[in-house]
NUDRENBA-333875 format. One record per residue: residue in one letter; y, x, z of N, C-alpha, C in turn. Coordinates in steps of 0.2 Angstrom, whole numbers, padded with zeros to 4 digits, always signed. Example, Ala and Ser with C-alpha at 12.3 -4.5 7.8 and 13.67 -1.06 7.14 Angstrom:
! NUDRENBA-333875
A-0028+0066+0039-0022+0062+0039-0016+0066+0039S-0011+0064+0035-0005+0068+0036+0000+0064+0039
! end
This chain:
! NUDRENBA-333875
X+0475+0229+0332+0475+0236+0330+0479+0237+0323X+0478+0232+0318+0482+0233+0312+0489+0232+0313X+0491+0227+0318+0498+0226+0319+0501+0232+0322X+0498+0236+0326+0501+0242+0329+0501+0247+0324X+0496+0248+0320+0496+0253+0315+0502+0252+0310X+0503+0245+0308+0509+0244+0304+0515+0246+0307X+0516+0245+0313+0523+0248+0317+0523+0255+0317X+0517+0258+0318+0517+0266+0318+0519+0269+0311X+0516+0265+0306+0518+0267+0299+0525+0267+0298X+0528+0261+0300+0535+0260+0299+0539+0266+0303X+0537+0267+0309+0540+0273+0312+0540+0279+0308X+0534+0281+0305+0534+0287+0301+0539+0287+0296X+0539+0282+0292+0544+0282+0286+0551+0282+0289X+0553+0278+0294+0559+0278+0297+0561+0286+0299X+0557+0289+0302+0559+0296+0304+0560+0300+0298X+0555+0300+0293+0556+0304+0288+0562+0303+0284X+0564+0297+0283+0570+0295+0279+0576+0297+0283X+0577+0296+0289+0583+0298+0293+0584+0305+0295X+0579+0309+0295+0580+0316+0298+0585+0320+0294X+0585+0320+0287+0590+0324+0284+0597+0321+0285X+0597+0314+0285+0604+0311+0286+0606+0312+0293X+0602+0312+0298+0604+0314+0305+0607+0321+0305X+0603+0325+0302+0605+0333+0303+0611+0334+0299X+0613+0330+0294+0619+0331+0291+0625+0328+0295X+0624+0323+0298+0629+0320+0303+0630+0324+0309X+0625+0326+0312+0626+0330+0318+0626+0337+0318X+0626+0340+0311+0626+0347+0310+0620+0351+0313X+0614+0348+0311+0608+0351+0314+0603+0353+0309X+0605+0355+0303+0601+0357+0298+0597+0363+0300X+0600+0368+0304+0596+0374+0306+0591+0372+0311X+0591+0366+0314+0586+0365+0319+0580+0360+0317X+0578+0360+0311+0573+0356+0308+0566+0358+0312X+0565+0365+0312+0559+0367+0316+0559+0365+0323X+0565+0366+0326+0565+0364+0333+0563+0357+0334X+0566+0352+0330+0565+0345+0330+0557+0344+0330X+0554+0347+0325+0547+0345+0324+0543+0348+0330X+0544+0354+0332+0541+0357+0337+0541+0353+0344X+0548+0351+0345+0549+0348+0352+0545+0341+0352X+0545+0337+0346+0541+0331+0346+0533+0333+0347X+0531+0338+0343+0524+0339+0343+0522+0342+0350X+0527+0345+0354+0525+0348+0360+0525+0342+0365X+0529+0337+0364+0528+0331+0368+0522+0327+0367X+0519+0327+0361+0513+0324+0360+0507+0328+0363X+0508+0334+0363+0503+0339+0365+0502+0338+0373X+0508+0337+0376+0508+0337+0383+0504+0331+0386X+0504+0325+0382+0501+0319+0385+0494+0317+0381X+0493+0319+0375+0488+0317+0371+0481+0319+0374X+0480+0326+0376+0474+0328+0379+0472+0324+0386X+0478+0321+0389+0477+0317+0395+0474+0310+0394X+0474+0308+0387+0473+0301+0386+0466+0299+0388X+0461+0303+0387+0454+0301+0389+0453+0300+0396X+0456+0305+0400+0456+0305+0407+0460+0299+0410X+0466+0297+0407+0469+0292+0409+0466+0285+0408X+0462+0285+0403+0458+0279+0401+0452+0278+0406X+0450+0283+0409+0445+0283+0414+0447+0280+0421X+0454+0280+0421+0457+0278+0428+0461+0271+0427X+0463+0270+0421+0467+0263+0420+0464+0260+0413X+0465+0254+0412+0462+0251+0406+0467+0252+0400X+0465+0251+0394+0469+0252+0388+0475+0247+0388X+0474+0241+0390+0479+0236+0391+0485+0239+0396X+0483+0241+0401+0487+0244+0406+0491+0249+0404X+0488+0254+0400+0491+0260+0397+0497+0258+0392X+0495+0253+0388+0500+0251+0383+0506+0247+0386X+0504+0244+0392+0510+0240+0395+0515+0245+0398X+0512+0251+0401+0517+0256+0404+0520+0260+0399X+0517+0262+0393+0520+0267+0389+0524+0264+0383X+0523+0258+0381+0527+0255+0376+0535+0255+0378X+0537+0253+0384+0544+0253+0386+0547+0260+0385X+0543+0265+0386+0545+0272+0386+0547+0274+0378X+0542+0271+0374+0544+0272+0367+0550+0269+0365X+0551+0263+0367+0557+0259+0365+0564+0263+0368X+0563+0265+0374+0569+0269+0377+0570+0275+0373X+0565+0279+0371+0566+0285+0367+0570+0283+0361X+0568+0278+0357+0572+0276+0351+0579+0274+0352X+0580+0271+0358+0587+0269+0360+0591+0275+0361X+0589+0280+0365+0592+0286+0367+0594+0290+0360X+0589+0290+0356+0591+0294+0349+0596+0290+0345X+0596+0284+0345+0600+0280+0341+0608+0281+0344X+0608+0281+0350+0615+0282+0353+0617+0289+0354X+0613+0294+0352+0615+0301+0353+0621+0303+0350X+0626+0306+0354+0632+0309+0351+0631+0316+0348X+0626+0319+0351+0624+0326+0349+0617+0327+0347X+0615+0332+0344+0608+0334+0342+0604+0334+0348X+0606+0338+0354+0602+0338+0359+0600+0332+0362X+0604+0327+0363+0603+0320+0365+0598+0317+0360X+0599+0317+0354+0594+0314+0349+0587+0317+0350X+0587+0324+0351+0581+0327+0352+0577+0325+0359X+0581+0324+0364+0578+0321+0370+0575+0314+0369X+0578+0310+0365+0575+0304+0364+0569+0304+0360X+0569+0308+0355+0563+0309+0351+0557+0312+0356X+0558+0317+0360+0553+0319+0365+0551+0314+0369X+0555+0310+0372+0553+0305+0377+0548+0300+0373X+0550+0298+0367+0545+0294+0364+0539+0297+0362X+0539+0304+0361+0533+0307+0359+0528+0308+0365X+0531+0308+0371+0527+0309+0377+0523+0303+0378X+0526+0297+0377+0522+0291+0377+0517+0290+0371X+0519+0292+0365+0515+0291+0359+0509+0295+0360X+0509+0301+0363+0504+0305+0363+0498+0302+0367X+0499+0299+0372+0494+0296+0376+0492+0289+0372X+0496+0286+0369+0495+0280+0365+0490+0281+0359X+0491+0287+0356+0486+0288+0351+0479+0289+0353X+0477+0292+0358+0471+0292+0360+0468+0285+0363X+0473+0282+0366+0471+0275+0368+0469+0271+0362X+0473+0271+0357+0471+0267+0351+0465+0268+0348X+0463+0275+0347+0457+0277+0344+0451+0275+0349X+0452+0276+0355+0447+0274+0360+0445+0267+0360X+0450+0263+0359+0449+0255+0359+0446+0254+0352X+0447+0257+0347+0444+0256+0341+0436+0257+0341X+0434+0263+0344+0427+0264+0344+0423+0261+0350X+0427+0259+0355+0423+0256+0361+0423+0249+0361X+0428+0246+0359+0429+0238+0359+0426+0235+0353X+0425+0238+0348+0423+0235+0341+0416+0238+0339X+0411+0234+0336+0405+0236+0333+0407+0240+0327X+0401+0244+0325+0403+0249+0319+0405+0245+0313X+0403+0239+0311+0405+0236+0305+0412+0234+0306X+0414+0232+0312+0421+0230+0313+0426+0236+0313X+0423+0242+0315+0427+0248+0315+0428+0250+0308X+0423+0250+0304+0424+0252+0297+0429+0247+0294X+0429+0241+0295+0434+0236+0293+0441+0237+0295X+0442+0240+0301+0448+0241+0303+0451+0247+0300X+0447+0253+0299+0449+0259+0295+0451+0257+0288X+0447+0252+0285+0449+0250+0278+0455+0246+0278X+0456+0242+0284+0463+0238+0284+0469+0243+0285X+0467+0249+0289+0473+0254+0289+0476+0256+0283X+0471+0257+0278+0474+0259+0271+0479+0253+0268X+0477+0247+0269+0481+0242+0266+0487+0241+0270X+0487+0242+0277+0493+0242+0281+0498+0247+0279X+0495+0253+0278+0500+0259+0275+0502+0257+0268X+0499+0254+0264+0501+0252+0258+0507+0247+0259X+0507+0242+0263+0513+0238+0265+0518+0242+0268X+0517+0246+0272+0522+0251+0275+0525+0255+0270X+0521+0258+0265+0524+0262+0261+0529+0259+0256X+0529+0252+0256+0534+0248+0252+0539+0246+0256X+0538+0243+0262+0543+0240+0267+0546+0245+0271X+0543+0251+0273+0546+0256+0278+0551+0259+0274X+0550+0263+0269+0556+0266+0266+0562+0262+0263X+0560+0255+0261+0565+0251+0259+0569+0249+0265X+0566+0247+0271+0570+0246+0277+0574+0252+0279X+0571+0258+0279+0574+0263+0282+0580+0265+0277X+0579+0265+0271+0584+0267+0266+0590+0263+0266X+0588+0256+0266+0594+0251+0266+0598+0251+0272X+0594+0251+0278+0598+0251+0284+0602+0257+0285X+0599+0263+0283+0603+0270+0284+0609+0270+0279X+0608+0267+0273+0614+0267+0268+0619+0262+0270X+0617+0256+0272+0622+0251+0273+0625+0251+0280X+0621+0252+0286+0624+0251+0292+0623+0258+0296X+0619+0263+0293+0619+0269+0297+0612+0271+0299X+0610+0277+0299+0604+0279+0301+0602+0277+0308X+0607+0277+0313+0606+0275+0320+0603+0268+0320X+0605+0263+0316+0602+0257+0317+0595+0257+0314X+0593+0261+0310+0586+0262+0307+0581+0263+0313X+0584+0267+0318+0579+0269+0323+0578+0263+0328X+0582+0258+0328+0581+0252+0333+0580+0245+0331X+0582+0244+0324+0582+0237+0322+0575+0235+0321X+0570+0239+0321+0563+0237+0320+0559+0236+0327X+0563+0238+0332+0559+0238+0339+0557+0231+0341X+0560+0226+0340+0557+0219+0342+0550+0218+0339X+0549+0221+0333+0543+0220+0329+0538+0224+0333X+0540+0230+0336+0535+0234+0340+0533+0231+0346X+0538+0228+0349+0536+0224+0356+0531+0218+0355X+0533+0215+0349+0528+0209+0348+0521+0211+0346X+0521+0217+0342+0514+0219+0340+0510+0222+0346X+0514+0225+0350+0510+0228+0356+0508+0222+0361X+0512+0217+0362+0511+0212+0366+0504+0208+0364X+0504+0207+0357+0498+0204+0355+0491+0208+0356X+0492+0215+0355+0486+0219+0357+0485+0219+0364X+0490+0220+0368+0488+0220+0376+0485+0214+0378X+0487+0208+0375+0484+0201+0377+0476+0201+0375X+0475+0204+0369+0468+0204+0367+0464+0209+0370X+0467+0215+0372+0463+0220+0375+0461+0218+0382X+0465+0214+0385+0464+0212+0392+0457+0208+0392X+0455+0205+0387+0449+0201+0386+0443+0206+0385X+0445+0211+0381+0439+0216+0379+0438+0222+0384X+0443+0223+0388+0443+0229+0392+0436+0229+0397X+0433+0234+0397+0427+0234+0401+0429+0236+0408X+0427+0232+0413+0429+0234+0420+0426+0240+0422X+0429+0243+0428+0426+0248+0431+0427+0255+0428X+0434+0257+0428+0436+0263+0426+0433+0268+0432X+0429+0273+0430+0426+0277+0435+0431+0283+0437X+0436+0285+0433+0440+0290+0435+0438+0297+0436X+0432+0298+0432+0429+0305+0433+0430+0310+0428X+0434+0307+0423+0436+0312+0417+0442+0317+0420X+0441+0323+0420+0446+0328+0422+0452+0328+0418X+0458+0328+0421+0464+0329+0418+0465+0336+0415X+0466+0336+0408+0466+0342+0404+0473+0345+0405X+0476+0346+0411+0483+0348+0411+0484+0355+0408X+0480+0360+0410+0481+0367+0407+0481+0367+0400X+0475+0364+0397+0476+0365+0389+0482+0361+0386X+0484+0355+0389+0489+0352+0387+0496+0356+0387X+0497+0359+0393+0503+0364+0393+0502+0369+0389X+0496+0372+0388+0495+0378+0383+0497+0376+0376X+0495+0370+0374+0496+0367+0367+0504+0366+0366X+0507+0363+0371+0514+0362+0371+0518+0369+0370X+0516+0373+0375+0520+0380+0375+0518+0384+0368X+0512+0383+0366+0511+0387+0360+0514+0384+0354X+0515+0378+0353+0518+0375+0347+0526+0376+0348X+0529+0377+0354+0536+0379+0355+0537+0386+0352X+0532+0390+0354+0533+0397+0351+0533+0398+0344X+0528+0394+0341+0528+0393+0333+0535+0392+0330X+0538+0387+0334+0545+0385+0331+0550+0390+0331X+0549+0396+0335+0554+0401+0335+0553+0406+0329X+0548+0405+0325+0547+0409+0319+0554+0410+0315X+0555+0416+0313+0561+0417+0309+0561+0423+0304X+0566+0425+0301+0565+0430+0296+0566+0437+0299X+0562+0438+0304+0562+0445+0308+0556+0446+0311X+0554+0452+0311+0547+0454+0314+0546+0451+0321X+0551+0452+0326+0550+0450+0332+0548+0442+0333X+0552+0438+0329+0551+0431+0329+0544+0429+0326X+0542+0433+0321+0536+0432+0318+0530+0433+0322X+0531+0439+0326+0526+0440+0331+0525+0435+0337X+0531+0432+0339+0531+0427+0344+0528+0421+0341X+0529+0419+0335+0526+0413+0331+0518+0414+0331X+0516+0421+0329+0509+0422+0329+0506+0421+0336X+0509+0424+0341+0506+0423+0348+0506+0415+0349X+0511+0411+0347+0510+0404+0348+0504+0401+0345X+0503+0403+0339+0497+0401+0335+0491+0402+0338X+0490+0408+0341+0484+0410+0344+0483+0406+0351X+0489+0404+0354+0488+0400+0360+0486+0393+0358X+0489+0390+0353+0487+0384+0351+0479+0383+0349X+0477+0388+0345+0470+0388+0343+0465+0389+0349X+0467+0394+0354+0463+0395+0360+0463+0389+0364X+0468+0385+0365+0468+0379+0369+0464+0374+0365X+0465+0374+0359+0461+0369+0355+0453+0369+0356X+0451+0376+0357+0444+0377+0358+0442+0374+0365X+0447+0373+0370+0445+0370+0376+0444+0362+0376X+0447+0359+0370+0448+0352+0370+0443+0349+0365X+0443+0353+0359+0438+0350+0354+0431+0352+0355X+0426+0348+0352+0419+0349+0353+0417+0356+0351X+0412+0359+0353+0410+0365+0352+0408+0366+0344X+0410+0371+0341+0408+0372+0334+0413+0370+0329X+0419+0367+0331+0424+0365+0327+0428+0371+0324X+0430+0375+0328+0434+0381+0326+0430+0386+0322X+0423+0386+0323+0419+0390+0319+0415+0387+0313X+0418+0380+0311+0415+0376+0306+0408+0376+0306X+0405+0374+0312+0398+0373+0312+0396+0367+0308X+0390+0367+0304+0388+0362+0300+0387+0356+0303X+0389+0350+0300+0389+0344+0303+0396+0341+0305X+0396+0337+0310+0402+0334+0312+0407+0338+0314X+0406+0344+0317+0411+0349+0319+0415+0351+0313X+0412+0352+0307+0415+0354+0301+0419+0348+0298X+0417+0342+0299+0421+0336+0298+0427+0336+0301X+0427+0337+0308+0433+0337+0312+0438+0342+0309X+0435+0348+0307+0440+0354+0305+0443+0351+0298X+0439+0348+0294+0442+0345+0287+0448+0341+0289X+0448+0337+0294+0453+0332+0296+0459+0337+0297X+0458+0342+0301+0464+0346+0303+0467+0350+0297X+0463+0352+0293+0466+0356+0287+0469+0351+0282X+0466+0345+0281+0469+0340+0277+0475+0337+0279X+0476+0336+0286+0482+0333+0288+0487+0339+0289X+0485+0345+0290+0490+0351+0290+0493+0351+0283X+0489+0351+0278+0492+0352+0271+0496+0347+0269X+0494+0340+0270+0498+0335+0268+0504+0334+0272X+0504+0333+0279+0510+0332+0283+0514+0338+0283X+0511+0344+0282+0516+0350+0281+0521+0349+0276X+0519+0346+0270+0523+0344+0265+0528+0338+0266X+0525+0333+0270+0529+0328+0271+0535+0329+0276X+0534+0334+0280+0539+0336+0285+0545+0339+0281X+0544+0341+0275+0550+0344+0272+0552+0341+0265X+0548+0336+0263+0549+0334+0256+0555+0330+0256X+0557+0326+0261+0563+0322+0261+0569+0327+0262X+0568+0333+0266+0573+0338+0267+0575+0341+0260X+0570+0343+0256+0571+0347+0250+0574+0342+0245X+0572+0336+0245+0575+0331+0240+0583+0330+0242X+0584+0329+0248+0591+0328+0251+0596+0334+0250X+0593+0340+0253+0597+0346+0254+0598+0350+0247X+0592+0350+0244+0592+0354+0238+0593+0351+0231X+0591+0345+0231+0591+0341+0225+0597+0336+0225X+0600+0335+0231+0606+0331+0231+0605+0323+0231X+0599+0321+0233+0597+0314+0233+0599+0311+0239X+0601+0304+0239+0603+0300+0244+0597+0296+0248X+0599+0292+0252+0594+0288+0256+0590+0284+0252X+0593+0281+0247+0589+0277+0242+0583+0281+0239X+0585+0287+0236+0580+0291+0233+0575+0293+0238X+0577+0295+0244+0572+0297+0249+0567+0292+0250X+0569+0285+0251+0565+0280+0252+0560+0279+0246X+0562+0280+0240+0558+0279+0234+0552+0285+0235X+0555+0291+0236+0550+0297+0236+0545+0296+0242X+0547+0294+0248+0542+0293+0253+0537+0287+0252X+0540+0282+0249+0536+0276+0247+0531+0277+0242X+0533+0281+0237+0528+0283+0231+0522+0287+0234X+0523+0292+0238+0518+0296+0241+0514+0291+0246X+0517+0287+0250+0513+0283+0254+0509+0278+0250X+0512+0275+0245+0508+0270+0241+0502+0274+0238X+0503+0280+0235+0497+0284+0233+0491+0285+0238X+0493+0286+0244+0488+0287+0249+0485+0280+0251X+0489+0275+0251+0486+0268+0253+0482+0265+0248X+0484+0266+0242+0479+0263+0236+0473+0267+0236X+0473+0273+0236+0467+0277+0236+0462+0276+0242X+0466+0275+0248+0462+0274+0254+0459+0267+0254X+0462+0262+0251+0459+0256+0250+0453+0256+0246X+0454+0260+0240+0448+0260+0235+0442+0264+0239X+0444+0269+0242+0438+0273+0246+0435+0269+0251X+0439+0265+0254+0436+0261+0260+0431+0255+0257X+0433+0253+0251+0429+0248+0248+0423+0251+0245X+0423+0257+0242+0417+0260+0240+0416+0267+0243X+0414+0267+0249+0413+0273+0253+0409+0278+0250X+0410+0285+0250+0406+0290+0248+0401+0292+0253X+0395+0293+0251+0389+0295+0255+0386+0301+0252X+0383+0305+0256+0379+0310+0254+0383+0315+0250X+0381+0318+0244+0384+0322+0240+0390+0320+0237X+0391+0313+0236+0397+0310+0234+0403+0311+0238X+0402+0312+0244+0407+0314+0249+0411+0321+0247X+0406+0326+0245+0409+0332+0243+0413+0332+0237X+0410+0328+0232+0413+0327+0226+0420+0324+0226X+0420+0319+0231+0427+0315+0231+0432+0319+0235X+0430+0323+0240+0435+0328+0243+0437+0333+0238X+0433+0335+0233+0435+0340+0228+0440+0337+0224X+0439+0330+0222+0445+0327+0218+0451+0327+0222X+0451+0324+0228+0457+0324+0232+0460+0331+0233X+0456+0336+0234+0459+0342+0235+0463+0344+0228X+0460+0343+0223+0463+0345+0216+0470+0341+0216X+0470+0335+0218+0477+0331+0218+0482+0334+0223X+0479+0336+0229+0484+0339+0233+0487+0346+0231X+0482+0350+0228+0484+0357+0226+0489+0356+0220X+0487+0352+0215+0492+0351+0209+0498+0348+0211X+0498+0343+0216+0504+0340+0218+0509+0345+0222X+0506+0349+0226+0510+0355+0229+0513+0359+0224X+0509+0361+0219+0511+0365+0213+0517+0362+0210X+0517+0356+0208+0522+0352+0205+0529+0352+0209X+0528+0351+0216+0533+0351+0220+0537+0358+0220X+0533+0363+0220+0535+0370+0220+0539+0371+0213X+0536+0369+0208+0539+0370+0201+0546+0367+0201X+0547+0361+0204+0553+0357+0204+0559+0361+0208X+0557+0366+0212+0562+0370+0216+0563+0377+0214X+0559+0379+0209+0559+0386+0207+0566+0388+0204X+0568+0394+0206+0575+0397+0204+0575+0397+0196X+0580+0395+0193+0580+0395+0186+0579+0389+0183X+0577+0384+0187+0576+0377+0184+0582+0372+0185X+0588+0375+0187+0594+0371+0188+0596+0367+0182X+0595+0370+0176+0597+0367+0170+0593+0360+0169X+0588+0359+0172+0584+0353+0172+0587+0347+0176X+0592+0349+0180+0595+0344+0184+0599+0339+0180X+0601+0341+0174+0605+0337+0170+0602+0330+0169X+0596+0331+0167+0592+0325+0165+0587+0323+0171X+0589+0325+0177+0585+0323+0183+0578+0325+0183X+0576+0330+0178+0569+0332+0178+0566+0335+0184X+0570+0339+0188+0568+0341+0194+0566+0336+0199X+0570+0331+0199+0569+0325+0204+0563+0321+0202X+0562+0320+0195+0556+0317+0193+0549+0321+0195X+0550+0328+0194+0544+0332+0196+0543+0332+0203X+0548+0331+0207+0547+0331+0214+0544+0324+0216X+0546+0319+0213+0543+0312+0214+0535+0312+0212X+0534+0315+0206+0527+0316+0204+0523+0320+0208X+0525+0326+0210+0522+0330+0215+0520+0327+0221X+0524+0323+0224+0523+0320+0231+0518+0314+0230X+0519+0310+0224+0514+0305+0223+0507+0308+0222X+0506+0313+0219+0500+0316+0218+0497+0318+0225X+0501+0321+0229+0499+0323+0236+0496+0317+0240X+0500+0311+0239+0498+0305+0242+0491+0303+0240X+0490+0303+0233+0484+0301+0230+0478+0306+0233X+0479+0312+0234+0474+0317+0236+0473+0315+0243X+0478+0314+0247+0476+0312+0255+0472+0306+0255X+0474+0301+0251+0470+0294+0252+0463+0295+0249X+0462+0300+0245+0455+0301+0242+0450+0304+0247X+0453+0308+0252+0449+0311+0257+0449+0308+0264X+0454+0305+0266+0455+0304+0273+0450+0299+0276X+0450+0293+0273+0445+0288+0276+0438+0290+0276X+0436+0292+0271+0429+0295+0270+0427+0300+0276X+0432+0304+0277+0431+0310+0282+0431+0307+0289X+0435+0302+0290+0435+0299+0297+0428+0295+0298X+0425+0292+0293+0419+0288+0294+0413+0293+0294X+0414+0299+0291+0409+0304+0291+0408+0307+0298X+0414+0307+0302+0413+0310+0308+0411+0305+0314X+0414+0298+0313+0412+0293+0317+0405+0290+0317X+0402+0291+0311+0395+0289+0310+0390+0293+0314X+0386+0290+0318+0381+0294+0321+0376+0297+0316X+0375+0304+0317+0371+0307+0312+0363+0306+0313X+0359+0307+0308+0352+0306+0309+0349+0310+0314X+0351+0316+0315+0349+0321+0320+0354+0321+0325X+0353+0319+0331+0358+0319+0337+0361+0326+0337X+0368+0327+0338+0371+0333+0338+0375+0334+0345X+0373+0329+0350+0376+0330+0356+0383+0328+0357X+0386+0325+0352+0393+0323+0352+0393+0315+0352X+0396+0312+0357+0396+0305+0358+0401+0302+0353X+0401+0296+0351+0405+0293+0347+0413+0293+0349X+0413+0292+0356+0420+0292+0359+0423+0299+0359X+0418+0304+0360+0421+0311+0360+0423+0313+0353X+0419+0310+0348+0421+0311+0341+0428+0308+0339X+0429+0302+0342+0435+0299+0340+0441+0303+0343X+0440+0305+0349+0445+0309+0353+0446+0316+0349X+0441+0319+0346+0442+0325+0342+0445+0324+0336X+0444+0318+0333+0448+0317+0327+0456+0316+0328X+0457+0313+0333+0465+0312+0335+0468+0319+0336X+0464+0323+0340+0467+0330+0342+0467+0334+0336X+0462+0334+0332+0462+0339+0326+0467+0337+0321X+0468+0331+0320+0474+0328+0316+0480+0331+0318X+0482+0330+0325+0488+0332+0327+0489+0339+0328X+0484+0343+0330+0484+0350+0330+0486+0353+0323X+0482+0351+0318+0483+0354+0312+0490+0352+0309X+0492+0346+0310+0499+0343+0308+0504+0347+0312X+0503+0348+0318+0509+0352+0322+0510+0359+0320X+0504+0362+0319+0505+0369+0317+0508+0370+0310X+0506+0366+0305+0509+0367+0299+0516+0364+0298X+0517+0358+0301+0523+0355+0300+0529+0359+0304X+0527+0362+0309+0532+0366+0313+0533+0373+0309X+0528+0376+0306+0529+0381+0302+0534+0380+0295X+0532+0374+0292+0536+0373+0286+0543+0371+0287X+0544+0367+0293+0551+0365+0294+0555+0371+0297X+0552+0375+0300+0555+0381+0303+0557+0386+0297X+0553+0386+0292+0554+0390+0286+0560+0388+0282X+0561+0382+0282+0567+0379+0279+0573+0380+0283X+0572+0380+0290+0578+0381+0294+0581+0388+0294X+0577+0393+0292+0579+0400+0292+0585+0400+0287X+0584+0397+0282+0589+0398+0276+0593+0392+0275X+0595+0388+0281+0599+0382+0280+0605+0383+0277X+0608+0389+0278+0615+0390+0275+0615+0394+0269X+0609+0395+0266+0609+0399+0260+0605+0395+0255X+0608+0391+0251+0604+0386+0247+0600+0390+0241X+0603+0395+0238+0600+0399+0233+0593+0401+0235X+0593+0405+0241+0587+0408+0244+0582+0402+0246X+0585+0397+0248+0581+0391+0251+0577+0388+0246X+0579+0387+0240+0575+0384+0235+0569+0389+0234X+0570+0395+0233+0564+0400+0232+0559+0399+0238X+0562+0399+0244+0558+0399+0250+0554+0392+0250X+0557+0387+0248+0554+0380+0248+0548+0380+0243X+0549+0383+0237+0544+0383+0232+0538+0387+0235X+0539+0393+0238+0534+0397+0241+0530+0393+0246X+0534+0389+0250+0530+0385+0256+0526+0380+0252X+0528+0376+0247+0524+0371+0244+0518+0375+0241X+0519+0380+0238+0513+0384+0235+0508+0386+0240X+0510+0388+0246+0506+0390+0252+0502+0384+0254X+0505+0378+0254+0502+0372+0256+0496+0370+0251X+0498+0371+0245+0492+0369+0240+0486+0374+0241X+0488+0380+0242+0482+0385+0243+0478+0383+0250X+0482+0381+0255+0478+0379+0261+0473+0373+0259X+0476+0368+0255+0472+0362+0254+0465+0364+0250X+0465+0370+0247+0459+0372+0243+0453+0374+0248X+0455+0375+0254+0449+0376+0259+0445+0370+0261X+0448+0364+0259+0444+0358+0260+0437+0357+0256X+0437+0361+0250+0431+0360+0247+0425+0364+0250X+0425+0370+0252+0420+0373+0256+0418+0370+0262X+0424+0367+0266+0423+0364+0272+0419+0358+0272X+0421+0354+0266+0417+0347+0266+0410+0348+0264X+0408+0354+0261+0401+0355+0260+0397+0356+0266X+0400+0359+0271+0397+0360+0278+0397+0354+0282X+0402+0349+0280+0402+0343+0284+0397+0338+0282
! end
């Protein structure tokens, strides 16, 4: 599980590093929102099916079938002569990754006892620490020396080895007798994919904003069909914990979706600087995640810790906004804007790490008073809420930057407003954590 998480973390940093480089090469700066939405739509099409597929086939079998699809998607994107072909490769990989995300979390909660599950979640923090150092270094060096295309495929042998190890172990742990009685959530899956596609159509006009608003309503309505009862209404207990994950991931990954873009397009930084930027944020998340895993917060300490993490997220977003405010161009002489950008994103990573692992454990632990939510259902809800929150906000932020791709002056102001909005969204974590 840790080896698979390491490769997934590497993929995240590779994608974040090469996106602005790819867009500049293929002339796709105005399609940032479409790229994010298409990938999220691919995840949505298959992620809700994960639990139903696991009731028909074992986790090892699912991994064996879907891993080659991920590899094929990476190869297609690396060879893409145009942006549509690149996008097709990303969507193909996302279709497989969506199901694999639920398979991985299900294996974590069903194949391992609670003490081991906590150990794996703690190990994830250390894995991301390693990836925050190695991933951006690999992606930045590869993209700068031999091109962004190679960055998409050079690590694939590591992916295959990691998945082979997990498949061999899971074959020994898989419990026989898949009953096949979990219904395929095809309609909610299609609704989620369609809704997030509509959100990507948001633009600087009232009709496009109305379309995006309709898409948001569709996504939220479909989420109510998939997530446990009470999540959307912030019912006290684990449902509110699931909602905390959605808001937390939305505010953090919403910024991550554009932080490399703003550094490259607005501050003029290259692949090496982007690698440092993403690595600093990832290191902040990983270090604090490891600390919180070693000393978990229980009872009221959980609320206090989330409040500290929320403060870091909000301040980090504010610093990112300040680094892009119109009128600060004179600071570029001493690279002050760049250092503010780096500081802001590092603070966001620290805030994410302070909140994330404790919230996962809060939801996965059985409550003293049964709430009717099985551990496996809670695990599936965590995966879905994380991706739904991420998809909605990242699509909105990436689309907002795409609106003004050819208007750099206006783009800096828009970007500052977007970061400010993400900081305001993070503040919702404090009252929600009290209900969790």
